[in-house]
N, C-alpha and C positions, 0 to 999 in steps of 0.2 A: 758706467759706460766709458769705454776708451774714446778719447778725443780723436776725431777723424784726422786731424792734422798730425797726430803722432803715429798713425798707422804706416806700415811699410809702403814704399813706392817701387815701381819698376826701375831697373837700371838705365834702360835706353828707351826713348820715345821717338815717334816720327809724326810727321804731319798727316792727319787723317784725310785731308782734302775736303773735309766738311767744315764749313765756316763756324757753325754753332758748337761743334764738338772740339775743335782744336787738335792737340796732340793726343795720340794713343800709344800704347805699348808697341814696341817694334814688331813683336810676333803676332799682333792682332791684324785682322782684315776688316774691311768695311764691305758689306754686301747689301744689295737690294732684296727686299722681301720676296719678289717673284723668282729670285735665284734659289731660294731655300724652301719655298712653300707652294703648295697648290692652294690657290685662293678661291674661296667659295662664299656662299651665303646661306643662311637658314631659310626656312620656307614659311609660308603663311599657315598658321595653325588655328583652326576655327575653334570657337568656344565649345562647340559640340564634342570636339575631340578630347577635351579635358575631362578626365574622370577621376573620381575621388581616390580610387585604389589602383591607379595605373602603375606601371612597372618602371618607367624611365623618366627622369627629370626633364623639364622644359626650361631652357634658359632664354631670357629676354633682356632688354635694356634695363629692366627694373631689378634684376637679380644680382646679388653680390657673388663673391667667389664661392661661398658655400650655400647660397640661397637657391631656392627652388620655387619657380612660379606656379607650376602645376605638374600634372603627370598625364601621359597619354600612352596608349597601348602599343603603338609601333614606334620604331626609332629610325632616325636618319643616319646617325653616326655611331660607329662602333670602333673608335680609334682615339688615341691620345691626340689632342689638338689644342689650339689657342682660339679663343673667340674675342671679339671686340665689338662694342656698340658702334653702329655706323651713323645713320641720321637720327636726329632728335636726342642725342646724348652727349655728355661732356667727354672730351678726350681723356685718356688715362684709364678708361674702363676696359682693361685688357685682362683676361682671365685664362688660367690653365684649366682645361677640362680633360677628364678621362672617363672611360667606361661608356656604356650605351646611354645616349641622351639625345635630346632634340634642341635645336636652336631656332628661334623665330626669325622672321625675315628682317628684323632690325639688327641682327647680329651678323658680322662677317666672320668667316672661319679660315683658319690657316692649318693645313695638314702638311706635315713635313715630307719632302721627297725622301726616298730611301737612302740616298747617298748625300744628304745635306749636312750630316754631322752636327746637328744642333741639339742642345739640351732645352726642352720646351720651357722648363721653369725659368732658366736663365733668359731666354728670349722674351718670356712674359714680363719679367722684371725690366728688361731693356726697353720693350715697347711701351710699358706703362710709364717709364721715365720720358721717352722720346715724345709720345703723343700728348703729354701734358702741355707741351709747348706748341703743339700744332694748331694753326688757325687757318681755316679756309678763307681766302680773300673775299669770297662772295657771300659769306654768312657772318652773323654775329657770334655763332657758336663754334664749336670745335668738331666739325663733322669730318669723318674720314670714310669715304666710300671705297669700294674694292679697287677701282683703278688708281686711286690715290695711295692706298696702302701698298700696292704693288711696287711703288717707286720709293717708299720710305727706306732710308738707309739705316742699317742696324750694325752694331759692333759685333764682330765674330771672332772671339778668341779661339784658341785650340779647344776641342771638345772637352778635354779633361779639366781645363780651367773653367769652362762654362759650368760644368757640374760642381766644381769646388765653390765657385761664386754663388751658385743657386743654393747649395746646401748651407753655406754660411748665412746667406740672407734669410733663408727659411728659419734658421735657428734664432738669429738676432731679431728679426721682425716679429717673430712669435713672442719673444720676451718683451719687446716694446709694446706690442698689442695687449699683452697681459697686464702690463703696468698701466696702460691707458684705461683698460677695462676696470681695474681696481679703483683708479681715481674717478672714473665715471660713476661707479657705485657709491663712492664716498660723497660725491656731489648729490646723488639722489637721496642719500641718507640725510645730508645737510638740509636739502630742500624740504624733505619730509619733516625734519625736526623744526624747521622754520614755520611750516604750516601748523604743526601741533601747538607751538608756542602762541601763534596768533589766534588760533581757534579757542584755545583754553582761556586766553586773556579776554577776548571780546565777548565770549558767551558765559564766562563764570567769574571774571574779574581777576585781581592779583592776589587776594588774600585767601589761601586755602582753608583757613579756619573760620571764615565768615559764615554765619548761619544761612542755611539755604531754605527755599520754599518751593512748592510746586507752582509752576508758572500758570497752570490751568490749561496749558496747550500741550497736547500729547507729544507733538514732534519737537517742541522746544525742551521739554523736561524741566529739571530744576534749575533755578537761578538764584543769585544772592537775594536774601530776604528784603533788602532795601531797594532793589531794582523795580522799575516800573514795567507794566505790561499794557500795551495799548494797540488798538487797531491802527493800521497805517493810514486809514482815511481821516483820522483825527490828527495826524502828524503832517501829511503832505497835501498839497493841491496839485492837480495835473495841469500842466501849462501847455498851451497851444498857440504860442506866439510865432509868427512867420516872418522870414526875411523878405524885405521889400525888393532887394536887388541881388541877393546871393553873394555879396562881397565879403561877408564875414569868414573867418577861418573855418575850413571844413574839418569836422571831427569824425572819428570813427570809434565804435564801441565793440570790444571783444572780451572774451573770458580771460585772455592772457594779460592784456595791458590796460583794461578798463577804457576810460575815455582818453584818447590820444589824437593829436593832429594827424590827418590822413597823410600829410607830407612826410611823416616819420615812419610810416608803414613800409617795410621793405618787401612789398609784394606787389604784383600787378593787379590793379583794381580798376574796375570800370569808372570812368569819369564822365559826368554829364556835361553837356554844353552850357547849361544854365541852371543855377541853383536857387533861383527865385522861388519863394514859397517853401523853402526848407524850414524845418523847425529851429527856432532860436533857443539857446540855453545860455545861462550865465554861470558865474562862479558859484560853486556849492550846489548846483542843481544835480539831482540824481537822474541819470540817463539810462534807460533800459532798452537793449536790443530785443524787441519783442520776439523775434524769430529764434533767437539763440539764448534767451534767458535760462532755459533749462540746462545750459552749460555754465551758467554764471556770467553771461555776457552783459555786464552792467558796470557802472562806475559813477563816481562823483566828479563833475567837471571842475577844473581849476582855472577856467577861462571862459570868456564869451566866445561863442562859435555857433555853427549850424550843423545839424544832424539830419539824417533821413526823416522825411515826414512820417514814416512808418514806425519810428522809435517813440518810446514814451519818455516825456520829460516831466519831472516832479520836483516841486519846490517846498521847502519846510514852511509850514504855517507860521511858526515862531522861530525867529532867528536864534541860532545857537542851541537848538534842540540837540543837534548832533555835531560832533567833530567830523569833518568830511571824510577823513581817512578811516576813522573808526566805523562810520556808517558803511563805507565800501567793504571793509573787512567783515563786518557783521553780515551783510547781505550776500557775501561770497562764501560764508562759512558753510560747511557740509550740510547741516540740517536745513538751512534756508534754501540751498540749491536743490536739495531733495524735495522740498516743498514745491518749488517751481515746477519740477518734473511731475509731481503728483497732481497739481491742479491745472496745468497747461492743457489746452485742447488741441486736437489734431489727429489725423489718421495714422501718422507715422512719426517716429522720434525726431526725424529731421524736419518735420512740418509742424511741430508743436508751437503754440503761441501763448504768451503770458501777457494778458492785457491789463490795462489800468485797473479795472474793477476787481481783478484777481489780487493785485497788490493791495488795494484798499481793504479787502476782506481779510488780509493777513494780519495776525497779531505779531508784535515785536516785543522782545524783552531787552531792556537796556538800562544803564545807570545814568546818573546825572551828567551834565556837560562837563563839570569839573573832574569827575572820576574818569570820564572818557579821555580827557586830556592827560591825566596821570597814566592811564593805560597806554596811550599812544607814546608818551615819553619813554616808558619802559620798553615798549616794542621797538621803538627807534633804536635804542641801544642794543637790544638783543639781536634784532635782524641785521643791524650794521655789522656786528661781529660775524654772524653767519655768512653774510654776503662777502665779507673780506676773505673768509675761509674758502668760499666757493670760487671767488676770483683767483685766489692762489692756486687752487686745484686746476682751474681752467688754463692758467698761465703755464703750469707744468705740463698739462696735456698738449698744449700748443708747442712747447719746446720738444716734447717727445716726438710729435708728428713731424716737426721740422728736422729733427735728428734722423728720423726714419727715412724721410725723403732724400736728405743729403747723403746718407749712408748708401742707399740704393743707387743714387746717381754716381757716387764716387766709385762704387764697386763695378757697375756695369760699363762705365766709360774708361776704366783703367786708371783713374786718378789715385787709387790705392791698390795695393797688391794683396790678394787674399791668399795666405799661405796655408798649407795643410795644418800647421799648428793652431792657427786661428779657428779653423773649423772644429778642431777637437776641444777647444777651450769651452 
């Protein structure tokens, strides 16, 4: 990729009169949206109108540039236009639309006047860049309603330059997006490889030549001959100790992160006024989110804390029966999670429950504590390498996204000059 700092510049610039924009090329203008577009809004589309085999796409705040929320039989728009999400969405969600389609009432619409001399793809890039920085003073979000969009100032180069810039950005952003997509696939493969290594090690050990035996449990299958098979009721006690004042660290249990402090969860979650009576857990306790165990929502705690009274807390009868990380990996392996799904009770998948007596009835196949430690030492090294590779790919994706954002900003604001030769390259 060419460095943006090495790209051509315009010969003469002038003050744009817009503080955040600064200087623009001398031949460019600054215009307000209402000078260029008829501003409208989508309509309320009822669920009854959405049909499986409809003819025209429906766009809402949830759809991306090529996304389709649903289809309906009639259409509101039969022209090329720009849409943006108004209330309830982040700024920067500005898309170019063409052909017959519908827009829901959370979308604003811009239809160009006949003599506005705008290239819609260029304006889409420009507004996507501008609205990323837009913040309504009365909200925490970046909402732009119709009356506010009307007064947004946009850069207006000569129409032939708009077309050239749009064509260049279409070409270059497509290449960047393709590179990002390739790296995202590589990350998915690395994560899949990581899970395969973990599953193989915790369910069959490290020696591929070790004699195997039938575990006697259909869903577990074969395990190394020297491993033990026992029911969980002989391994764990269910613990129901309660907090007297609720001052202990509040913990959460999910299928993604296991047992983690609620304070580290980057999501909006309901907080109670008083946690007195919450269940206590200590280091190395197994904690199961009974409602979401069918997804693998369980983990081994690495600290003292409190969890929901509806969670299950289980403690090893004999200390050092399990390496805590090995135990969590084993119970999150595919066959075990499939077992939770099979025996959990409930009328619907999202209402399934995996209770303590179900865990106690479950058989487990596992090696000695010493072998578990060997397995975990091996997995630590293997997963560390994979995690470093994933981090490297993520860093490259972030750089590509930053480059894309900077390239768009530089092109639509005139910081760089897009020549005909650059479009052809």
